[in-house]
N, C-alpha and C positions, 0 to 999 in steps of 0.2 A: 173275659178273654177266650179264645177258641184254644182248645188243647191241638198239641203239634200233631197227634195222629189224626184228627179230624182235618186239622189244615193240609197235611201230606194228603189225605184221601181227596179233599177237595180240588187241590191244584193238580194231582194227577190226572183227576175226572177231566178238569178244564182243558188240560193239555189234550189229552184224547178226543175230546170233543171240539178242538179246533177247525175252524172251515179250511179246505185245501188251499183255498185261496189267500186266507190270511195266515196260514203256516207257511205258504212259499214267500209270501212278502215278508214276513218276519225273519224266516231263514236268510233271505237275500240281505236283510239289512244287518242282521249278525255276522255273516261271512264276510261282508263290505269291511265292517269296522274292525273285525278280527284280523283279517289281512294287512289293514293299515299298521295295526300294533305290531304284528308278528314283522314286518317289513324292515324294522330296525332291531330285531331280537335276535341274540345267537342261542342256540340250544346247549342241550339236549332239551328238546321240546315233549313234557308230559301231556298225554291227551288221554280221552276215554273213549270206549267202543260204546256207541248208545245204545241205551236200554229204555223200554217202557215210553217210547215218543219223546225222548230228549233231543235237542238239537246235534245234529251229525256233523261233528268237525272233520271228519275224514278226508274229504276233499279240501278244505283249506289246508290240510296237515300235508295233505300230498304236494300241492301246488307250494308250500312252503319249502318242500324238501328239494324240489326240483330247481329254485332259485340259487340254491347253494351246494354244491356236493360235499361240503363239510356239515351240512345241516343233517342232524339226528333226531329221530324221535322216540318216545317210548310208551309204553302202555302199563297202566296199575296191573299189580299181581296181588291178590291176597293169599298171602302165605298160611297164615294162622289167624282165626278169630281171635278179637280182642286185640290185635297186634298192628302196628303200622303197615302199610303197603310197601312194596318194592317197586321198581319200574324195570321193565324189561323191553330192550331195544327191538323196535317195529319198523318195517318197511313194506311198502305196497306189495300185494302177491305173496307176501309171507305166509307159510303154513301156520295156521293157527289151531290150539287146543282147547277145549271147553273148560273154563275156571268155575270159580265160586259163582253162584246164582246163574250158572249156564250162559255166562258171558265169555266170548272169545278173548284167549291171551294169548302171547307168544310163549313158545315152548320153552322148557329149561335150558335149552341149549342157546337161547338169545342172552346177550351179555345184560347185566345188569348197570343201568345209567343212572345218574342223579340229575332230575331235570333243573334247568335254570329257569325254565317258563313252565308253569302248569296251568292247563286249561282243566277247570273244575266243572262237573255237572252240577248244576243248580236247579233244584225243583223250584225254590221261592227265595227272596233275599228282602232285605229291610234297607232303609235309606242309610245304614253304616256299614253296608256290605257284608252284613252276617248273612250265611246260607242256611236254607234248609233242605237237607238231603233225605234220604229214605230212613234214617235215624240209626244206622249200623255203626255211626261214630268213626268209621275208616279215614277219612279225609281230615278229621279232627286229631286222630292219633299221627296221621301222615305229614300234614303240613308243617308242624314245628321240626321236622328232621331236615326240612330243607329250607335254604335261603333262596326260595325262587319268586319271581314276579308270579302271582296267581290272579287268575282271570276267570271269574265265574261265567257260563254260558247259559242265558235264561229268556224263555220267551216273556214278554211283558206282563203277562198276566199273573206271573210269579212276584211281582213286586207288591210287598205287603206290610202294612204297619203292624200288622199281627204277630210278626216274627219276633221273638223276644230273645234276645241272645242269654246263654248261660254261661257259667264260669268256663267252662271248658270249651267254649265255642272260639273260633279264630276268624277274624274278620278277611275276606278277600282284599286282594289289593285294589281290585276293581271288578266291575260286572257289565258285561255286555248284553244288552236285552233287545228285543226286537219285537 
């Protein structure tokens, strides 16, 4: 069995080497499937700012926000290492600041929200919807804090029987891949 670190490195490399046409086709499928699911969901919608070639959910989130003025979205913010993340409200064109790992996050003036739906960045996943992330454990610590519908977003090459869940891992409710 391949180690998690080696598997992470392989999946990141495969993601970075996707042909542009394949990536565009996968993104179109993921976006279409995600829009169908979100059409019947009420927020707040937690999502992520894309990092290292992840599927970019921002346009789908922007579209979802325009469907109903009551819809709200929020982004994760790492407050402290080894602690659950919080989610701060986000809206298009909002000024952002650099957070942990140099990822854009809403500033501290943005209100803290509790997501009802949570889009989770997923590097890899198995047939039981356990995900492989980057190894920091932030989502593993955060997911138990919320009673949210959790949706992993991943490119199809991330589907892997080599992902073996550990005691602290939490399965996602569903994974959308393309």
